[in-house]
C-alpha beads as a LAMMPS data file, in Angstrom:
LAMMPS data file: protein, C-alpha beads

297 atoms
296 bonds

1 atom types
1 bond types

-500.0 500.0 xlo xhi
-500.0 500.0 ylo yhi
-500.0 500.0 zlo zhi

Masses

1 110.0

Atoms # bond

1 1 1 -9.544 8.114 11.131
2 1 1 -8.451 4.839 12.355
3 1 1 -8.584 3.707 16.061
4 1 1 -6.117 0.644 16.345
5 1 1 -7.557 -2.151 18.632
6 1 1 -7.023 -1.717 22.331
7 1 1 -5.120 1.603 21.329
8 1 1 -5.711 4.817 23.376
9 1 1 -4.446 7.511 20.714
10 1 1 -5.922 8.885 17.844
11 1 1 -4.052 8.449 14.523
12 1 1 -4.942 10.900 11.797
13 1 1 -3.529 11.655 8.555
14 1 1 -4.137 14.114 5.857
15 1 1 -5.649 13.083 2.354
16 1 1 -5.459 16.228 0.138
17 1 1 -8.619 16.137 -1.975
18 1 1 -8.893 19.600 -3.282
19 1 1 -7.611 20.188 -6.750
20 1 1 -5.853 23.352 -5.839
21 1 1 -3.783 21.834 -3.111
22 1 1 -0.106 21.248 -4.065
23 1 1 -0.407 17.948 -2.385
24 1 1 -3.515 16.886 -4.154
25 1 1 -4.140 12.986 -4.656
26 1 1 -6.737 12.142 -7.126
27 1 1 -7.749 9.036 -5.169
28 1 1 -8.379 11.218 -1.920
29 1 1 -10.753 13.107 -3.988
30 1 1 -12.493 9.893 -4.968
31 1 1 -12.926 8.937 -1.176
32 1 1 -14.097 12.003 -0.286
33 1 1 -17.041 11.747 -2.830
34 1 1 -17.357 8.165 -1.797
35 1 1 -17.936 9.399 1.699
36 1 1 -20.384 12.159 0.649
37 1 1 -18.077 14.988 2.075
38 1 1 -19.521 18.281 1.572
39 1 1 -17.538 20.377 3.899
40 1 1 -14.262 20.528 5.672
41 1 1 -13.418 19.385 8.518
42 1 1 -15.701 16.423 8.343
43 1 1 -14.743 13.279 10.037
44 1 1 -16.462 9.974 10.119
45 1 1 -15.985 7.532 12.736
46 1 1 -16.344 3.858 11.735
47 1 1 -19.114 4.944 9.563
48 1 1 -21.565 5.213 12.321
49 1 1 -21.138 8.737 13.564
50 1 1 -19.434 11.877 12.258
51 1 1 -17.532 15.040 13.648
52 1 1 -18.396 18.258 11.859
53 1 1 -16.715 21.577 12.685
54 1 1 -13.514 23.265 13.776
55 1 1 -12.132 24.168 16.853
56 1 1 -8.809 23.719 18.786
57 1 1 -6.752 20.841 18.505
58 1 1 -7.690 19.816 22.018
59 1 1 -11.456 20.256 21.342
60 1 1 -11.384 18.361 18.338
61 1 1 -9.547 15.509 19.842
62 1 1 -11.965 15.368 22.921
63 1 1 -14.985 15.415 20.619
64 1 1 -13.468 12.470 18.584
65 1 1 -12.404 10.533 21.615
66 1 1 -15.973 10.296 22.933
67 1 1 -17.155 9.084 19.585
68 1 1 -14.614 6.338 19.387
69 1 1 -15.071 5.450 22.697
70 1 1 -18.923 5.227 21.948
71 1 1 -18.309 3.044 18.943
72 1 1 -15.866 0.581 20.661
73 1 1 -18.720 0.122 23.508
74 1 1 -21.102 -0.798 20.766
75 1 1 -18.835 -3.008 19.060
76 1 1 -17.187 -4.417 22.637
77 1 1 -13.922 -3.048 21.470
78 1 1 -13.035 -6.078 19.266
79 1 1 -12.491 -7.097 15.673
80 1 1 -13.043 -10.477 14.147
81 1 1 -9.931 -9.645 12.011
82 1 1 -6.405 -9.909 12.727
83 1 1 -4.073 -8.085 10.177
84 1 1 -0.330 -8.857 10.330
85 1 1 2.400 -8.522 7.820
86 1 1 5.035 -5.961 7.079
87 1 1 5.762 -2.553 5.139
88 1 1 9.029 -1.683 3.562
89 1 1 10.259 1.604 1.793
90 1 1 13.289 2.278 -0.186
91 1 1 14.152 4.649 -3.133
92 1 1 12.816 2.044 -5.753
93 1 1 9.337 1.211 -4.079
94 1 1 7.172 0.746 -1.064
95 1 1 5.945 -2.820 -0.400
96 1 1 3.274 -4.250 1.597
97 1 1 3.227 -7.801 2.669
98 1 1 0.007 -8.202 4.370
99 1 1 -2.202 -11.336 5.798
100 1 1 -5.822 -10.701 7.011
101 1 1 -6.994 -13.644 9.184
102 1 1 -10.675 -14.258 10.317
103 1 1 -10.586 -15.267 14.041
104 1 1 -14.496 -14.984 14.800
105 1 1 -17.551 -15.699 12.862
106 1 1 -18.610 -12.409 11.362
107 1 1 -20.545 -11.075 8.141
108 1 1 -17.760 -9.828 6.087
109 1 1 -19.951 -9.357 2.848
110 1 1 -18.885 -6.339 0.655
111 1 1 -15.585 -5.659 2.381
112 1 1 -12.270 -4.396 0.825
113 1 1 -8.654 -3.676 2.037
114 1 1 -7.397 -0.159 1.872
115 1 1 -3.708 0.250 1.653
116 1 1 -2.347 3.752 2.159
117 1 1 1.211 4.951 2.082
118 1 1 1.926 8.053 4.329
119 1 1 4.733 10.150 4.487
120 1 1 5.200 11.358 7.956
121 1 1 6.339 15.018 7.243
122 1 1 6.042 16.559 3.922
123 1 1 7.328 20.378 3.031
124 1 1 5.254 22.159 0.560
125 1 1 4.679 25.596 -0.418
126 1 1 6.801 26.921 2.527
127 1 1 4.849 24.931 5.165
128 1 1 5.250 21.459 6.775
129 1 1 2.452 18.949 6.701
130 1 1 2.268 15.824 8.889
131 1 1 1.215 12.342 7.841
132 1 1 0.355 12.970 4.075
133 1 1 -1.452 10.100 2.058
134 1 1 0.912 9.625 -1.039
135 1 1 -0.787 6.576 -2.455
136 1 1 -4.100 4.698 -1.761
137 1 1 -5.445 1.497 -3.471
138 1 1 -7.709 -1.281 -2.805
139 1 1 -7.960 -5.115 -2.751
140 1 1 -11.206 -7.043 -2.586
141 1 1 -11.355 -9.297 0.616
142 1 1 -13.186 -12.722 0.865
143 1 1 -13.138 -14.196 4.411
144 1 1 -15.895 -16.696 5.351
145 1 1 -14.991 -19.213 7.996
146 1 1 -13.003 -18.551 11.213
147 1 1 -9.485 -19.209 10.389
148 1 1 -9.629 -18.426 6.760
149 1 1 -6.706 -16.216 5.425
150 1 1 -6.006 -13.818 2.623
151 1 1 -2.478 -12.466 1.760
152 1 1 -1.907 -9.347 -0.352
153 1 1 1.559 -8.415 -1.960
154 1 1 1.294 -4.416 -2.843
155 1 1 4.153 -2.970 -4.465
156 1 1 4.067 0.949 -5.277
157 1 1 7.031 2.585 -7.419
158 1 1 8.420 5.415 -5.307
159 1 1 8.204 8.904 -6.835
160 1 1 11.172 11.292 -7.040
161 1 1 9.527 13.691 -4.375
162 1 1 8.941 11.171 -1.766
163 1 1 11.036 10.460 1.210
164 1 1 11.283 6.582 1.698
165 1 1 12.912 6.972 5.114
166 1 1 9.872 8.788 6.421
167 1 1 6.987 6.518 4.862
168 1 1 4.471 4.374 7.042
169 1 1 1.983 1.887 5.517
170 1 1 -1.532 1.676 6.917
171 1 1 -3.814 -0.864 6.298
172 1 1 -7.652 -1.494 7.033
173 1 1 -10.502 -3.588 6.301
174 1 1 -13.850 -1.699 5.525
175 1 1 -17.368 -2.288 4.399
176 1 1 -18.150 -0.655 1.255
177 1 1 -21.794 -0.555 1.655
178 1 1 -24.182 0.737 4.546
179 1 1 -22.374 2.634 7.230
180 1 1 -18.913 1.759 5.547
181 1 1 -17.894 0.549 9.104
182 1 1 -14.050 -0.013 9.491
183 1 1 -13.583 -3.498 10.862
184 1 1 -9.954 -3.564 11.697
185 1 1 -6.828 -1.331 11.160
186 1 1 -2.920 -1.800 11.442
187 1 1 -0.129 0.377 11.035
188 1 1 3.275 -0.840 9.851
189 1 1 6.119 1.825 10.561
190 1 1 9.433 0.386 9.484
191 1 1 11.265 2.966 11.858
192 1 1 9.572 2.066 15.013
193 1 1 11.399 0.420 17.739
194 1 1 14.786 -0.967 16.919
195 1 1 16.088 -0.116 13.569
196 1 1 15.326 -3.119 11.123
197 1 1 17.825 -4.724 8.875
198 1 1 17.873 -2.876 5.900
199 1 1 16.788 -4.706 2.653
200 1 1 19.468 -4.734 0.071
201 1 1 18.962 -2.339 -2.733
202 1 1 20.330 -5.361 -4.968
203 1 1 20.981 -8.934 -4.024
204 1 1 23.768 -10.798 -5.375
205 1 1 21.504 -12.041 -7.950
206 1 1 20.115 -8.583 -9.650
207 1 1 18.372 -6.970 -12.522
208 1 1 21.411 -5.675 -14.413
209 1 1 19.604 -3.556 -17.098
210 1 1 16.427 -3.185 -19.163
211 1 1 16.746 -2.019 -22.653
212 1 1 15.567 -0.253 -24.309
213 1 1 14.191 2.112 -21.832
214 1 1 11.856 3.682 -22.651
215 1 1 10.366 1.144 -24.975
216 1 1 7.111 0.813 -27.147
217 1 1 6.768 -2.843 -28.025
218 1 1 9.282 -4.833 -25.884
219 1 1 12.176 -4.697 -23.729
220 1 1 14.998 -7.163 -22.843
221 1 1 15.466 -7.584 -18.841
222 1 1 18.906 -8.421 -18.314
223 1 1 19.492 -10.775 -15.162
224 1 1 22.412 -11.893 -13.309
225 1 1 21.484 -15.154 -10.920
226 1 1 23.989 -16.325 -8.672
227 1 1 24.900 -19.983 -7.895
228 1 1 22.787 -20.103 -4.464
229 1 1 19.644 -18.522 -6.018
230 1 1 19.575 -21.158 -8.941
231 1 1 18.928 -23.806 -6.502
232 1 1 15.360 -22.234 -5.457
233 1 1 12.689 -20.583 -7.564
234 1 1 12.975 -17.166 -8.946
235 1 1 10.235 -14.674 -9.795
236 1 1 10.514 -11.905 -12.123
237 1 1 7.426 -9.520 -11.981
238 1 1 5.980 -6.117 -13.274
239 1 1 3.934 -3.802 -11.312
240 1 1 2.107 -0.688 -12.335
241 1 1 2.336 2.652 -10.697
242 1 1 -0.821 1.823 -8.449
243 1 1 1.113 -1.249 -7.088
244 1 1 -0.899 -4.062 -8.707
245 1 1 0.979 -6.860 -10.322
246 1 1 0.439 -6.744 -14.175
247 1 1 2.718 -9.402 -15.401
248 1 1 4.626 -12.472 -14.047
249 1 1 7.450 -12.753 -16.646
250 1 1 9.299 -15.676 -15.107
251 1 1 8.386 -18.049 -12.047
252 1 1 10.731 -21.072 -11.872
253 1 1 14.323 -22.314 -11.581
254 1 1 16.813 -20.878 -13.827
255 1 1 20.290 -21.689 -14.474
256 1 1 23.058 -19.523 -12.729
257 1 1 24.792 -16.856 -14.580
258 1 1 23.673 -14.033 -16.907
259 1 1 20.661 -14.287 -18.704
260 1 1 17.815 -12.256 -20.047
261 1 1 13.948 -12.384 -20.371
262 1 1 11.527 -10.285 -22.596
263 1 1 8.581 -8.575 -21.568
264 1 1 6.346 -7.662 -24.369
265 1 1 4.554 -4.615 -22.705
266 1 1 1.507 -6.931 -22.000
267 1 1 -0.556 -7.991 -18.952
268 1 1 -1.147 -11.621 -17.634
269 1 1 -4.489 -11.300 -19.401
270 1 1 -2.856 -10.747 -22.794
271 1 1 -3.726 -7.128 -23.160
272 1 1 -1.371 -4.327 -23.742
273 1 1 -0.585 -2.100 -20.956
274 1 1 -0.856 1.533 -20.837
275 1 1 1.996 3.809 -21.153
276 1 1 3.630 4.818 -18.143
277 1 1 6.342 3.812 -15.369
278 1 1 6.424 0.483 -14.305
279 1 1 8.419 -1.359 -11.514
280 1 1 10.176 -4.796 -12.438
281 1 1 11.259 -6.979 -9.593
282 1 1 13.360 -9.886 -9.245
283 1 1 12.890 -11.934 -6.172
284 1 1 15.142 -14.884 -5.253
285 1 1 16.049 -16.751 -1.996
286 1 1 18.918 -14.209 -1.515
287 1 1 16.843 -11.129 -1.570
288 1 1 15.144 -8.583 -3.961
289 1 1 16.315 -6.466 -6.806
290 1 1 14.113 -3.947 -8.367
291 1 1 14.422 -1.534 -11.709
292 1 1 11.894 0.813 -13.348
293 1 1 10.960 0.912 -16.951
294 1 1 8.809 3.365 -19.071
295 1 1 6.491 1.726 -21.476
296 1 1 5.490 4.498 -24.304
297 1 1 2.293 4.363 -25.969

Bonds

1 1 1 2
2 1 2 3
3 1 3 4
4 1 4 5
5 1 5 6
6 1 6 7
7 1 7 8
8 1 8 9
9 1 9 10
10 1 10 11
11 1 11 12
12 1 12 13
13 1 13 14
14 1 14 15
15 1 15 16
16 1 16 17
17 1 17 18
18 1 18 19
19 1 19 20
20 1 20 21
21 1 21 22
22 1 22 23
23 1 23 24
24 1 24 25
25 1 25 26
26 1 26 27
27 1 27 28
28 1 28 29
29 1 29 30
30 1 30 31
31 1 31 32
32 1 32 33
33 1 33 34
34 1 34 35
35 1 35 36
36 1 36 37
37 1 37 38
38 1 38 39
39 1 39 40
40 1 40 41
41 1 41 42
42 1 42 43
43 1 43 44
44 1 44 45
45 1 45 46
46 1 46 47
47 1 47 48
48 1 48 49
49 1 49 50
50 1 50 51
51 1 51 52
52 1 52 53
53 1 53 54
54 1 54 55
55 1 55 56
56 1 56 57
57 1 57 58
58 1 58 59
59 1 59 60
60 1 60 61
61 1 61 62
62 1 62 63
63 1 63 64
64 1 64 65
65 1 65 66
66 1 66 67
67 1 67 68
68 1 68 69
69 1 69 70
70 1 70 71
71 1 71 72
72 1 72 73
73 1 73 74
74 1 74 75
75 1 75 76
76 1 76 77
77 1 77 78
78 1 78 79
79 1 79 80
80 1 80 81
81 1 81 82
82 1 82 83
83 1 83 84
84 1 84 85
85 1 85 86
86 1 86 87
87 1 87 88
88 1 88 89
89 1 89 90
90 1 90 91
91 1 91 92
92 1 92 93
93 1 93 94
94 1 94 95
95 1 95 96
96 1 96 97
97 1 97 98
98 1 98 99
99 1 99 100
100 1 100 101
101 1 101 102
102 1 102 103
103 1 103 104
104 1 104 105
105 1 105 106
106 1 106 107
107 1 107 108
108 1 108 109
109 1 109 110
110 1 110 111
111 1 111 112
112 1 112 113
113 1 113 114
114 1 114 115
115 1 115 116
116 1 116 117
117 1 117 118
118 1 118 119
119 1 119 120
120 1 120 121
121 1 121 122
122 1 122 123
123 1 123 124
124 1 124 125
125 1 125 126
126 1 126 127
127 1 127 128
128 1 128 129
129 1 129 130
130 1 130 131
131 1 131 132
132 1 132 133
133 1 133 134
134 1 134 135
135 1 135 136
136 1 136 137
137 1 137 138
138 1 138 139
139 1 139 140
140 1 140 141
141 1 141 142
142 1 142 143
143 1 143 144
144 1 144 145
145 1 145 146
146 1 146 147
147 1 147 148
148 1 148 149
149 1 149 150
150 1 150 151
151 1 151 152
152 1 152 153
153 1 153 154
154 1 154 155
155 1 155 156
156 1 156 157
157 1 157 158
158 1 158 159
159 1 159 160
160 1 160 161
161 1 161 162
162 1 162 163
163 1 163 164
164 1 164 165
165 1 165 166
166 1 166 167
167 1 167 168
168 1 168 169
169 1 169 170
170 1 170 171
171 1 171 172
172 1 172 173
173 1 173 174
174 1 174 175
175 1 175 176
176 1 176 177
177 1 177 178
178 1 178 179
179 1 179 180
180 1 180 181
181 1 181 182
182 1 182 183
183 1 183 184
184 1 184 185
185 1 185 186
186 1 186 187
187 1 187 188
188 1 188 189
189 1 189 190
190 1 190 191
191 1 191 192
192 1 192 193
193 1 193 194
194 1 194 195
195 1 195 196
196 1 196 197
197 1 197 198
198 1 198 199
199 1 199 200
200 1 200 201
201 1 201 202
202 1 202 203
203 1 203 204
204 1 204 205
205 1 205 206
206 1 206 207
207 1 207 208
208 1 208 209
209 1 209 210
210 1 210 211
211 1 211 212
212 1 212 213
213 1 213 214
214 1 214 215
215 1 215 216
216 1 216 217
217 1 217 218
218 1 218 219
219 1 219 220
220 1 220 221
221 1 221 222
222 1 222 223
223 1 223 224
224 1 224 225
225 1 225 226
226 1 226 227
227 1 227 228
228 1 228 229
229 1 229 230
230 1 230 231
231 1 231 232
232 1 232 233
233 1 233 234
234 1 234 235
235 1 235 236
236 1 236 237
237 1 237 238
238 1 238 239
239 1 239 240
240 1 240 241
241 1 241 242
242 1 242 243
243 1 243 244
244 1 244 245
245 1 245 246
246 1 246 247
247 1 247 248
248 1 248 249
249 1 249 250
250 1 250 251
251 1 251 252
252 1 252 253
253 1 253 254
254 1 254 255
255 1 255 256
256 1 256 257
257 1 257 258
258 1 258 259
259 1 259 260
260 1 260 261
261 1 261 262
262 1 262 263
263 1 263 264
264 1 264 265
265 1 265 266
266 1 266 267
267 1 267 268
268 1 268 269
269 1 269 270
270 1 270 271
271 1 271 272
272 1 272 273
273 1 273 274
274 1 274 275
275 1 275 276
276 1 276 277
277 1 277 278
278 1 278 279
279 1 279 280
280 1 280 281
281 1 281 282
282 1 282 283
283 1 283 284
284 1 284 285
285 1 285 286
286 1 286 287
287 1 287 288
288 1 288 289
289 1 289 290
290 1 290 291
291 1 291 292
292 1 292 293
293 1 293 294
294 1 294 295
295 1 295 296
296 1 296 297
């Protein structure tokens, strides 16, 4: 549950955490264990109080509304953290660009940012499920003095059965100890309000191919960099299936035209990455180009 600051409505999502569920998400099961959930439904409100039981939708909403109002009264309805940024989704990847800023003095020890990619409606087993968590991942947060900021870039490769047009991003900061209170949350819906200008699936500068694909020891990433993009820094990065950057292959100014870079299947640390699907992203001043590659054991 996340209550947006100054909001009047309750936003809820389904984290399918039982293994027999067709929409099972392993990290949702881990979160249920982390929260100590032993029965369903069981809803924690900001770590300080819980609603247990089942009733009509109206009864449940009213009960949760009362608990949330009580919690907001305790905290003054204010958060010392501001969360801004964007969330984009296309057939290749989901991308969070998020900045957290500490606006007031606060004890933010043992805090992490949670990133959840939500599909607004999912058809499974002949039923329609609203607001299904498709991916969940975390980043550590360190904010000490008012004015401190921390930025995150999270890229999650899109799975074939996801609908990018129905994806919403949720970000919240939460204590990892004590009552596990949520400090602040923010929703990022790329489809809300006026239609945003679509991001190009490929910019004039692009990833032309990755060979071989799949690969075992190394892969050649063939690029086409335009004259305009060659005047600015170019970044070529590799992200794993959880959205974490594992390798920066290229970061700098390169000549215009066709060229190639080689990825040896290793992370920035020098360790080989495990087998699986990875997302390669080329970012230039003109836009972004992406391609998937499979690393075999």
